[in-house]
N, C-alpha and C positions, 0 to 999 in steps of 0.2 A: 467373801465378795465374789460375785459372779464373774465369769470370764468376760462377758460382753462389757461389764462395767469397768473391769481392769483395762480392757482394750480401748474403751472410750476415754478413760482417764489418761492413758498414755498418749492417745491421739491429741487430746486437749492440751497436754503438756508440750507435745511437739509443735502444735500450732501456735501456742503461746510463745514458745521460744523463737519460732520463726518470725512471729509478729514483733517480738522485742528486738530481734536482730534487724529486721527491716526498719523498725523505728529508729534504732541506733544509727543505722547507716544513713537514714534520711537526716537525722539530727547532725551527724558529722558532715554531710553534704551541705546542709543549711549553714553550719558554722563556716565551712570553707567559702561558700558563696558570700556569706556575711563579711568575712575577712576581705575578700576581693572588692566587694561593694564599698566597704569602709575606706579601703585604700583609694579607690576611684573617686569617692566623694571628697576625701581629704585633698586629693590632687586637684579636683575641680574647684574646690573652695579657695585653695591657694592660688590657682590660676585667675579666678574671679577677683581675688583681692589685688593681685598684681595688675589686672586690667583697670580696676577702679583707680589705683594709684597712678597708672599711666594716663588715664583720662584727666585726672586732676593736674598732673604735670603738664600735659598738652595745653590745657586751658591757661595755667599760669605762664607757661613759656609764650603763649600767644600774646598775653598782656605785656610781657617784658619786651617782646619783639616790637610791639607798637611804640613803646616808650623809647627803645634804642634808636628809632628813626627820627626822633625829635631833635632839631638843631639846638645847639647850646647846652646839650646834656653833659658833655665832657667838661665844659668850663664850670657849670654849676656844681659838678661833683668835686672838681679841684678846689673850688672856693667854699665847699660845704655849705652852699646857700639852700637852706631848707625851703624858703618860700619859693624860690626859683624852681626847685625840684618839684614842689607840689603843683606849680602851674604847669610845668611840662607834663606831669602825670595826668592833670585834669585835661589838658589839650589832647593827650593820647587816648583819653577815655578810660584810664585806669582808675581814677578816683570815682568816676561815676559807677563803677562796678563794685567798689569797696564795701558799701553798706551791705550788699547781699552776699558777696562771695569772698572778700579779702578781709582777713583779720589782722594782717601784719605786713608792713612795708618798712624796710630799713636798708642802710648802707653800712657795710662792714669793711674794715681794712686792717691789715696786720699792723700792730703797734699803735693804733688810734682807737678812740672811744667810738662806739657805734653811733650812727646818726639815725634817729627814729623819724620816719616819715608818716607812719600811720599805726594806730593801735598802741599796745603796751609792750614794751621791750622786756623780755624775760632776762633772768640773770645770765644765761649762757645760751644764746641762740644757736650757735654753731661751735662745735669743739674745735680745738686747734688744728687737728689733722684735716678735718673737712674744710676749714676756712683756708688752709694752705692750698688744698687741692683746687678750691674755687678760684683763688687768686691767680693760679697758674693757667686758668682757663678750663679746667675739667668740669664736667657736668656733675653737680652735687644736688640731687633731687631725691625726695622720698619723705618718709615719715620721721617726725621728730617729736618726742614726748617732752613737752615744755615744763609741766608740773604735774602734780598728783590728780589735777582735775582737767587738764587740757593737753591735747595732742594736735599738732599741725602737720599739714602736708606742705613742704617747702620746696621752692624752685629758686635757683641762683643763677646769676649771669655776671661775668666780669665786665666792667665799663671799659671800653676800648680807650687806650691812651692813659689809663690810670691803673692804680693797684686796688681800687675799690670794687666791691662785689655788691650788686643789688640782690636783695632777698625778699621774695614775696611768700606769704604764708596764708594758707586756707585751712579752716577747721577740718579735722579728720571725719566729722559727721557726714560731710558731703561724699567722701569715699564710701562710708558705710551705707549711705542711702543708695548710691549707685549699685553697690553689690547686693543690697536688699531687693532692689528692682529686678535684678536679673534672677535671683534665687527664690523670691517670694518668702524669705525667712526673715526673722528678727536677727540683725547683725550687731554684735557688741564687741568693743575693743577694751581689753584689760591690760593694765601695766604688769610689770614683772612680779609684783606682790599680789596680784589678783584683784586690784582695785579697779572699779569701773571708770573708764576714761570717757567713753562715748557709746551711745547705743541708739538704734532706731526705735526702741521701746524700752524705757527706763525700767519698768516693773519686771518684765520678762527677762531683760538683760541682767538684772540683779539676781533673779532666780537661777538663770543659767550660769552665772558666775559662781554660785555656790556649789554647783555640781561638776565644774570644769577641772581638769588637771592642768596645772600651770606648766608652760614651756614644753608641752608634749602634744603631738597630734593624736586625736582620738575621735571615735564616733560611738555614741551610745544612745539608748532610748530612755526617755524620762516620762514619768506619769505625774502631771501637775494638775491636781484636781481631778476633773472627769476628762481631761484632754491628754493626748499622747503626743509626744514631741520627739524629734530626732535632733540630738545635739552633736555637732561636729566642731572641733577646735583645731587651729593650725597656729604654730608660733610664727611671729613676724619679726623682721629686723628693721632698724632705722636706716637713715641715709648714710650712716658711717659703717654699716654692715654689723652692728652690734645687736644683740637681742633686745627688742623693745617691748614685747608683750605677746598677747595671744588674741586672735580674732576668733569669736564664737559665732556660729550660725545655728539658730533655733527654729526648726521647721515643724509646723503643726501638721501631723499626718493621722489625725484621729480617725477619719473614714477608712483609710487603708488598714490601720491597726485593727479596727473592729471587723472589717471584712475578713482579714487574715485569721483572727481569733474564731470567727464563725465557721470558716472553712475548716480549721483544725478540729473543732468540736464535731463538725459533720463527718469528717473523715474518720475520727475515732469512733463515733457512734456506728457508722456504717461497717467499719471493720469488726467491731464487737458483735454486731447483728449477724454478719456473715459467718463469724466463727461459731456462734450459737446455732445457726441454722445447719452448718456442716456437722456439728456434733450430734444434733438431733437426728439428722439423716443417718449418720454412722450407727448410732445406737439402734435405730429401727431396723436397719439392715442386718446388724449382727443378731438381733433378737429373732428375726425371721430365719436367718441362716442357721442358728444354733438350736433351734427348737427340736429337730430330730435327735440331736445329741442329748438333750435333756431327757427325752423319753427313753433313750437307751440307758442312761444312768439310772432312772427309776427301775427299769427292768433288771439291771444288774444288782441293785439293792435287794430286790425281792428274791433273786436266786441266792444271794448271800444269806438270807434268813431261812432258806430251806424250801422255798416255794418253787418247785420244779415245773409247776403247771403254767407258769407265766408265759405269755405269748406276746409277740411283737407283730405289728402289721408287716405283711410281706413287702419286700422291697427288692429293688434290682441291684445295681452295683453301687448305690449310694451308701451312706453311713448306716442307714437302718437295715439294709439287706445284709451288710457285712456283719452287723451286730447280731442279727437273727441267726445267721449261720454259726456265729461264735457260741450262742446259747445252746444250739442243738449239739454242738461239739461237747459243750460242758456236761450236758445230760448223758451222753454217751460215756464220757469219762467217769461219771459218778457210778454208772452200772459196772463199768470195768473195775472200778475201785472195790465194789462189794465182792466181785469174783476173786479179786486179788487177795482180799482178807481171808476168804475161805481157803484159798490155796496155801496162805501163810500158816493157817492153823494146822493143816495136814503136814506141812514141813516141820512145824514145831514139834509134833508128836514123833516124827522120825528122828529129829535131833535129840529128843529125850532118850529114846532108845539107844542112839549112838553114844550119848553121854554115859549111860549106865555101862555100856561096853567098855568105853575108855577108862572109866573109874576102876573097873575090875582089873583091867590091864595094869593100871597105875598101882593098885594094891599088890598085885602079883610081883611087880617090879621091886616093891619094898620088902619082898619076902614074907609078907603077912597077908595072906588071902582074906578077902572079905566074905562074910556070909550073906549071900544075895539069893532071895527067893523070887522066882518069876511069878507072873499071874496076879490075880487080885484086881481090885478096882483101882481107879486112878489115885484115890485118896491113899490107899495102902501102898501103892508104888511110890507116892510122894514121901510117906513116912519112912519107907525103906531107904529112899534116896537121902533123906535127911540124916538117918542113922549112919549111912555110909560116909556122907560128907563130914559128920562129926568125927568118926574114926580117922578119916584121912586128915582132918584138922589137928587131931592129937599128934599124929605122925609128923605133920608139917612143923608143929611147935617144936618137937624134938630136933628136927633138922635145923630149925631157926636158932635154937640154942647152940648147936654146934657151929653154925655160921657165925654167931655172935662172938664166940671165942676166936674164930679165925679173923674176924674184923678187928678185934682188940689187938691181935698180933700185927695186923696190917697197920693199925694206928701207931703202934710203937715203931714200926719200920718208918712210917712217915715222919715221926718226931726226929728219928735219927737222920733222915734225909734233910729235914729242915735245919738241923744243926750243921750238917755238911754245907747246906746253902749259905748259912750265916758265915761259916769259915771261908767259903768261896767269896762272899761279898767283902769280907775283911781283906782277903788277898787282892781283890780288885782295888780297894781303897789304898792298900800298901803300894800297888803298882802305880796309882796316880801320884801318891807321895813321892815314890822313887823318881818318876819322870819329872815331877815338879822341881826337884832339887837340881836337875840338869839345866844348864843355860839354854834359854830359848832364843833370845835376841842376838844376832851376830855382832861382833865388835864394830863400834861406830868409828871406823878409821878408814879413810879413802885409800890407804896403802895396802890394805889387805881385804880379801873377800873370803868368807867362810860359811860353809853350810854343813849341818850334821843331821843324822837320822839314826834312830834305834827302834828295833822291833823285837820285844822280848818273846822267847819261845813259850814261856809260861806267864802267869800273872805277874811275877816279879823275876828279875834275871840278875846276872852278875856282870853284864857288859856296862861300861860307862865311857863317857867322853867329857872333856872340860877344856875351857880356854879362858885365859885371864891375862890382863896387862900386869907385868912385873914392874915396869916403869914406863915412861913415855916413849921409849925406844924399843922395848922388848915385849913380845907377846908369847906367853907360854901356852902350849896345847898338848893334850894327852888323850890317848885312847887305850882302853884296858879291857881285859877279859879275866874275870875271877873264875877259879876252878869250881866245878860243881854248878847246881841249878837251884832255883827256888829261894826261899827266905834266908837260909845261911849265906848264900852267895850274895844276895842283895844287901844284907847287913855288912858283910866284909867289903863290898863295893863301896858303901857309904863311908866306912871308916877310911878306906884307902884314899878316896877322893878328898875327904876333908883334910887328912894328914898331908897329902901331897900339895894341896893349894896352900895350906898354912906354912909348910916348909919352904915352898918356892918363894914366898914373900921375903924370906930372910936369907936363903941360900940360892943365888941366881945361877950358879954353875950347875949344869944338868947332872954330872956324875956325882958330885957331893950331895946334891939334893936327893938323888935316887938312893945313894948309900945310907943317908940319914933315914929315908923312908923305909928301906929294907930292915935296918936295925930295929926301928920302932915296931914294925909289923911282926918280925920274927921273934921278938923277945918273949911274948906270951901267946904263941900260936899253938895252943894245945890241940886244936882241931886239924892242924897240919894243912891248912888251906894256903894257897898261893895265888898270885895274880901275875899274868903276863901283860906288859904295857909298853907303849912307845911314847916317850916324852921328848918334846923338842921346844927350843927357844928361838924365835924368829927375830932377827934384828930388822926393824921395819924400814930403816933408811937404806941399808946396804942389801937386804934380801938374803943374808947368810943365815942358815939354820944350823944350830948345834944341837945334836940329839943323842939320846941313849936308847937302845933297843934292849928291853929286858925280857928275852924269850918270846917276842911277839912276832906276828906276821910282818914281813918287811913291807913298808909302804912303797908306792910307785910315784915317780916324778914324771909329769907330762910336760914336755918342753913346748915352747911356742912354735918350734919348727915341726911339730907333730911327732917327735920321737918319744918313746915310752921306755923307761927302765926302772928296775927296782933299786931302792936305796941299799947301800952296803950294810951288812950286819955289824954290830959292835961286840958280839960274843958274850953278852950278858945273859944270865939265867933269870928265871922268874923271881919276882920279889916275894919276900917272906919265907923263902926256903931255908936260908942259912944266914946267920948274922955275920957281919964283917966281910961280905963278898965285895971285892973291888970291881966297880963298873967302869967301862971305858966309853968315851964318846966319840962321835965322828961329826962331820959337818958337810953341808951341801950348799952350793950357791945358786939361788933362784934369781932368774931374770924376770923383768916385767912380762906378765902373761904366762909364767910357768905355774903349774898346779901340782899339789901333793894330794894323793889319795890314801888315807889311812883307814883300815878296816879290821874287823875281827875274823876268827876262823868260821864264824857263822855264814860268811859269804862263800868261801872256798869249799866248805864242807856241807853245803846244801846238796840234798839228794832228790833225784826225780822219781817217779813211781817205779822205775825199773831198777832202782838201787844204785844208779851211777852218780858219782860225785861231780860237782861243778868244777872244782880243781883250780889250780893256779894258772894252767894253760888257758882255760876259757876266760878267766879274768883278764889275763894279759891281752888275749885276742879282742875282748870287749873294749879295753882301754884303747887299743890301737884303732879300732873302728871309730870310737868316739872322737879321738884326737884327729884322725884323718878328715872327719867331716867338717872341720873348721875350728876357729877359735872358741873355746869353751869357757863358760862361767862356772862357778863352784856348784850352784844348785843344779843345772842340767847334767853335770858330771855325776853327782851322787844319784840323781834320779835315773840316769841311763844305766848305772851299774845295778841298782835295785830292780829295774824293769827286766834286765837280763836275767837276773837270778830268779825272779818270779816266773818268767817265761820258761826257764829251764825246769823248775819244780813241777809245772803243770798240775798244780793243785795238790801236790803231796804235802803231808804234814810237815811243819817246820821243826827241824831237829835241834837247832841251837839259836841263841840270840843272834841277831843280825844288826851290826853297827857299822857305820862308815862315816868318815869325815873328809870333806873336800876343801882344800885351802888354795886360794889363788892369789899370787903376789901381784899387786898392781904397780909397784914401783914407788919411788919416793915422790910425794906430791906436797910435802910440807904440812900435811893434816895431822894434828895432834889427836891422840886417842882420847875418848870420853870415858872416864873411869866409872 
């Protein structure tokens, strides 16, 4: 597709979108105007209907006023004298108007039968509420649907000195005619079921009733035959304020509709013609403007086929002039390319000579000189070069075989390394298993707060910690360090932890529990392994801790008053060294807010890059600083100690497992432990 065609198509699409947008905006504006017009028309029709009813009421009230001026009216009403009342009505001129405008005249009173003076009395002329209002003197005027075929406009007046009410009724068609005269439309009254009560044109009224929405105000357009109509409807109420029906106004606006349709078609045709004219003009302009570019493209195609004699008309600074200069530059580049090829040929010959020299040097480096004869034709030199390359190829094959042997040895080394990696992965899994058997969640008891941390020096280690409820009032906790490192220490740690926890469930006293554990481990300890540990039992309600220290680092107690002191040793040696060793216990009283810090020698025996040890003094100083900073919880205490150790190491390799346990006594709060 040509460029000008694509541009024209895009412009056409843009204009079409703009036209559609304009049309949509216009349609939306028309819709808004139509809604406002519909609301105004409905309001106007409702006002016209009210005016028509008011006109009928004024006429009926005038007749009643004339009758009220007749003497003897009050006596005739009390005596219910129909003949006398009709005479008075004739004298007042009311009867003379009846054949034309009055359909009903009657006297009504509460508790008495109606007295008909003219017309036919319906079953219920006024409802009880309206009659009661009329008896007390209120004006009760308006529309009243008498039956499925008749609706009246009623006016009432209470007869002075009596409880009787005079009612005059006029057919609703008179009100419809008055509204039709003002609007020029066919006016129809429907009841609540959509049945025709009255209309100024029965045929059109019936057609409009078929398209009307009952009990709702609307305005719509209808096409009936070849005529166009505007149909508007308004709900109306009777004289009691209840819904009585719907008034329809059907207005013939065929000339306006036809004129509107003609203008719409004219506007659409003009718009399409204008768009087509704009597109044709754009296409002509693009064709004229892009003609130099098309000639330039033809010239470039000729150059691509090898025709260097192509010429373009001379030009200035426009497109043609720039393309002509580009063609001249292209010709110069072609000539320079031929000269470059000749130069490359000379360079190739020099490179061949250099290659022969390098091959000779390579042969001499392999201690097997090559036989090379200079001179001769190019073909002879190529044959000699091929022979030299073949001889070097044989030598390279020999070297390749040697390298193959070395590669085989390297592969065997890689297999060995892979096996080592498998063992390393198994050690990592063992480390995960070892950590998984240690408790992770702190004891769920509000009387104590506990946090633990362990960092093995290798994949698996010999340090461990544990805590468990012995009963509802006692919590056992232990921290231990197995001699040695690696897998043997990890296995011995697992056995020790399992035996201690099982023994503590049956032997609650710490010294007896540890003695039993020592005898079990020392009985068959052929590897001569041992474990140092600190085991304590906390009474949760009183805060008293009874403990045994079996050759382990003494824990520190941090009081709520910020004092820090180590726990007294109990003189016990490491577990599993000798059977029958008697262990002694000690106790310490914890107050609410006091903390215990238990740790292994990996904390105090941490080294910095200069070989200096962290030591007990630095640990004590660190605890004093943390305690002086304010009330501590278990987790911040352990984290502070570990942070101090890592800061001291300054990246030095970890020499031993690092394990610590922080226990904070909260005080007796009546919370029972969750087993």
